[in-house]
N, C-alpha and C positions, 0 to 999 in steps of 0.2 A: 127258652135258651136260643141264642143266635149263634150259628156256626158258620165257618167258611163254607162248609157243606152243611147248610141249615136244613134240618128235618122239618117237613111241613106236609099238610094234606092239601090236595087240590080242592079248592073251596067251591061252594055253591055259586058264588058270583062268577067264578071262572067258567063254570058250566053254562050259566045263562049267557055269558058273552059268547061262548063258543057256538051256542045254538043260534045266535044272531048272525054269525059269520057264515056266508053262503058256502065257503070252501069246506066247512065242516060237513055240509050236506053232500058236496061234490065227492069228498073222500069216501063217505059212507056209500054213495051210489057206485063209485068205482069198485069198492070192495064187493058190493052185491053182484055186479056184473062179472067180476073175476071168479067169485065163489060159484056162480051158476054156470058160466059158459066156458071157462078155461079148459083146455084139453087135459092138462095135468091136474090131478086132484091133490091140491096142496092144503095142508091143515090150516085152520083158522089161526092157530098160534103162530105159524110161520108167516102168514100174511101180515099179522099184526106186528111182529118183530121186524119184518121187512119194511113196513111203513115207518116205524119208529126210527130205524137205522137210516132210512132215506131222509127223514127230516133232520136228523142229527148231521148228516152229510152236508145238507144245505147250510146249516149253521157253521160248519167247519169251513166251507168255501167262503163264508162271509168274514172269516177271521177268528171265529170262536173255536179254539183248540181244546177246550176243557169240558164242554157239555158231553154227556155220555148216557147211553141207554144201557141199563144193567138188567139182564134177564134173570129168570128164576134160578138158574144154575150158578150164576155169579153173585147173587144177592147176599147170601150169608157170609161169604168171604169178604165182600165189600164192607158189610156192617161190622165185622170183626175189627177192621182197622179203626173204626170210629169208637166202638164200645170198648175195645181192648179186652174182650173176653171170648173164650171158647171152651167147650168141654174137652178135656184132654187129661194127660197123665203127667206132664211136666218134664219131658226130656227133649233135648236137641239132637237131631239126627242128620246124617249126611252119608251119601254113598261114597266110599273110599276104596281104592285098590283096583286091580285088574285080574279077574272080573270084579266089578263093583259090588261091594258088600255094605249093607246098611249098618252104619256104625253110630253108637252113642258118642257124641262129642261134648265134652265138658260134663260136670256133675249135674244131676237132676236139680230142678228148681227147688229152692228151700220151701218146705211146707207142702209140696205137691205129693200126689199119691206115689210117685216113683222115688221120692226123696228117702223114705223110710224102707223102701224095698231093696232087694239085692240086685241093684242095677248100678253100674259104674261107668265112668268115662272109658271109652275104648271097647266096651262090650259090643258084640254083633247081635242084631235082631234077625234071627233066622226065619221066623214066621210070626204072623199076626192073626190071631183067631184061626190057627191051623192053615193059613194061606202063606205059602213060601214067598219071601220077599225078593229072592233072586230074580232079576229081570224086570222088577217093577219100576215104574216111574215114581218120583217123589210125591206127585199129586195123588197117586193111588194109595201110597203109604199113609198120607195124611187123612184120607177118607176113612181108612180102617182104624187108625189110632184115635182120631177125634170122633166125638159123638155126644149124645145127650148126657148131661150130668147124672150121676147115680147108676149108670149102666156099666157093666164090666167089659174089659178087654183082656185077652190072654196073649202075652208076649212070650215067644220062645227065645231065650237069651243065652248066648254062648259067651261065657267069660273068657278072658285072655288066658291062654295056657291050658284050657280044658278042651276035651274032645267031644263032649256031649252037651247039648243045650239044656237049659233049665226052664221049665214052664212057670211063669209068674202071672198071676191074675191080679189085675188092678181095677179099682172102681174109679171111673172118670169123675173128676171134679172140675169146678170152674177155674180155669187157668187165666191169669191176667197177662195180657200181652204187653210186656214192659216197653215203655217209651223213654225211660230215663236210665242211662248207663254211666258207669264210671270209666276209669282207665283200665282196671284189671279186676278180675274176680279173685276172692280169697279161696282157700282150700274147701270152704263150705258152699261155694257158689255165690256168695254175696258180693255186690259191687263195692269196690274201694273208690271213694270219691276224693281222694287226695293223690297228688302226684308223688310217687316214691322218691323222686329226685329232690323234692322240696315239699315237705308236708304242710307248709304254710299256704300252698297253692291248692285251692279246690278246683276240681275238674269234673264237669258234668256234660255228658252228651245227650242231646235231645234228638231222638231218632225219628219221631213223628209227633203230631199234636192231636191227642185224642181226649176222650172224656175224662180220663184219669191222670193225664200228664201233669197238671198243676199240683194235684195231691201227691203224686210221686216225687215231684221236685221238692216240695215242702218237706217231705219225710227225709229226702236225701240231705238237704241243707240242715235240718234239725239234727240228723245223726252226726254231722260234722261238728256242730256246736256242743254236742254232748260228750265228745271224746276228750275228757279232761286230762288224760294221760299224755296227750299229744299237743304240740303247739297249736295255738288258735289259728284257724284259717283266716287269713287277712286279705286275700284277693281271690277272685273266682273267674274261671274260664268256662264260658258256655259255648259248646261246640255244636253247630247246626249244619255242618257239612254233610252233603248227601241226604238232607232232610227235605222231603218233597212237600211238606206242609200238613194240612189237616184242618182241625177245628179252629175257627176264629175265636171262640170263647177261650180256648186254651192259650192262644197267642196273647190275647188281651190280659188274661189272668196272670200269666207269667211276667209279662211286661210290668204289670201293676206291682209286683213284688219289689221292684227295684226303683220305683219312682215316688217322689213326693206327691201330695194330693193336688188335684186340680189341673193336671196336664192331659191334653188330648192324646190318646194313644193311637187311634186310627179312626177314620170316618169312611162310610160307604156311600156311594151315589148310584142311583138307578138310571133308568133311561132319561136322556136329556140332561144329564149331570145334576139332577135334583138330589140333594143330600137326604139320605134315608136314615142312617144311624150314626151316632157319635159316641165313642167310648172314651171315658175320662178316668184318669187314675184316682184311686181312693186314698192313697197314702197309708193303707193298712198293712203293707208289707214290712217285714223286719230287716230288709236288706237294701235300704235306700242310700247307704253310704259306702258300702264295700266296692272297691275298684273292680271293674269288669273288663274282660276281653271277650268278644264274640267272634268265632271262627266261621267263615262262610266259604262256599265254593260255587262252581257253576251249576250244581244240582240243588243248591239251597233255594227253595221256592215257597211262594204262598205265605203260610203262617210263619215260616222261618224268616222270610223277608220282612214281615210285619214286626217281629221281635227285633231283628237287627236294625231296621230303619228307625224304629222308635227310640231305642237306646242310643243310637248314633245321633239322632237329631237333638237330643237333650244332653249330649256329651256325657252320658252315663257309661258308655262303653267305647273302647277302641275296637273298631271292626277290622278284622285281618283276613287275608287269604285272597280269594278271587272274586271277581264280579259275580253277583248272584244271577239266578235264572231269568227273572223278570216276569213273574205271574202276578198281575195286579187285579185279578177278577175274583168275584164271589159266586159260589154256586149254591143253589138250593137243592135239597134232596126230596123229591116228591114220590109218594107211593102211587103206583098205578096198577091196574089189574087187581084191584082189591088188596094191594100190598104184595102180590106175587113178584112184581118187578118194580124197578126204581128208575126214575129219570133224574139225573144230575144236570141241572140247567143253570148256565151262567145268567145271573140276574142283576149283577151290580159290579162296580169297580170299587177298589179301596184306595185310600189316599193317606200317605204318611203325614206325621205332624207338620212337616215343612210345607205341606200343601201340594206335594208332587205325587203323581201316580207312577209306579215303577214298571207298569206293564210293557212288555216288548211285543210289538205287533209283527206279523210275518214279514212285513216290508222293511222293518227297521234294520239298520246296519250297525256295525260295531261303534261307529262314531256318534250314533244317536244316544239320547238320554233315556236309559231304562235300567232296571235292576238296582241293586244296592252295591255301591262301590266301596272297597276298603278305604280306611283312612289313609291320608297321604303318608308315604314311606312304609306302609304296612301291607303292600300288595305282593303276593307271591303266586305266580301263575305256574301251574304244573302242566306238563305235556301229557298226552294220553298214557304213555308208558309210566310216568311218575305217578299219575293218578291210580293206575292199576296196581302198582307196587304198594301204594299207601293203603288201598283197600285190602290187599292180601295181608299186609302187616297188621292192620286193625282186626281183620277177621281172625287171624292167628292168635292175637292177644285175647280176644273175646272168648275163644274156645278153650285155650289152654291156661288162662289165668296166670297165677304166680308160679306155675310149674310148666315152663315152656319146653320140656324135654321128654324123652321117652318114646315108646312105640307109636303113640298117636301123633306126636309131633312129627315123627319121621314120615308117617302116612300123609299128613297134610302137606308136608314139604314136597313129597313126590307128586301130589296132585297139583299144587299151586306153584311149585318152583321155589327154590331156596332163595331167601332174601339176602342181600349183602349184609355181612356182619356189622357194618357201620351204618346201616340204614337209619335215617332220622326223619321223623315227621317234621318237615321244615316249618310249617305254619304253627304247629304247637310249640316248637322250640322258640319261634319268634315271640309268641305270647309269653312264654316263660321268661325270656330275657327281658321283655318290656316290663312285666309285672314285678320281677325281682328288682329292676332298677327303681321302680316306684317305691318299693319297700325300703330301699336304702336311703330314700329321700325324706322319710318321715319316721317318727317314733311309732312302733307298733302299739295299738290300743288294746289288743286282746279281745275286742268285742266288735260286732258288726253295727 
């Protein structure tokens, strides 16, 4: 399986080549001298990590902003973003108030250990495994709540309106880190993939591209088609704003859902511009006719740009919003230290179907050609304040779902600031107006 962050092992051939390079011996000799004669007694692990970070720094000075050394303490969290799995209980938490109190925000994930327990949105987590949460950082909390599947964790939960916490024991299960979201959650915590203002318009947010993203999207689209009591979804909005990318396989697979067979989706090139891989559509998707809008902004990068560029080049989607980030490189993920740490190494560039590379070099200016540009007349550029307001708006809708009122809503407003009553997601509204105009120009088919 090929990924934008492609998992691989350092091969024997690489080992032999390294042995033939004299600088490999020079580095080993330098390590031996430092290890034996340095005044300060520094651990082997620190010397190794320092050498890795030093080499990464050289790559960065050469223009590679995306290679990365991931040590043992960072490894598991990094892998979670790709595998979309961790051992947990299925609640979303946030510190709210002054003093900050650890609060459950939104209902527990459907099917999770917390879903059938006596835990509700707005509850306070007073302690975890008898350790008080007051004064903790969120990272400390996650280390306590998450852990191996099948092991128990004890939460001290204070319900709203009660004076004494209740001890609840949960057995951790594998929690899927969702990458596909809708516009709102219903009262059971399930995503709604239609816009309430017009149920003919499907709306899907892709927040990252991981191992399960394509399957998640297929389930979301299938759920729309199965809702016979509602009007058929006739157009679809794909929102990849603030999506920093992820797996190349996911971007290719999702693009394939919307394309007829035989169309190049993306190609990759290695050193000296030699083509390495070419990914071509299969035509096996069920959504090759449905009109599409793709929403992007300045944080849409990597796999998100592959999707937007591909659908734009074949006129399968109208791309709206802001110019994208401009990350046109591919990284391989290599296990080192027998897998205890990882090296994410830039090893190729990717090229959109039009034959262009969207990568933005450090020396590029706004007038240079990079990133994915919105279609003509569909650009809306937000300033920093407007972007922050949009993120607060989206965050609030995600947490509160179809019930945007009550004590929890007031707490979130106190933390984030009250949004204007007439706040509008300008880019989403542009997409709605455009797609509704398309619907008025054709007879609805009722099928995709």
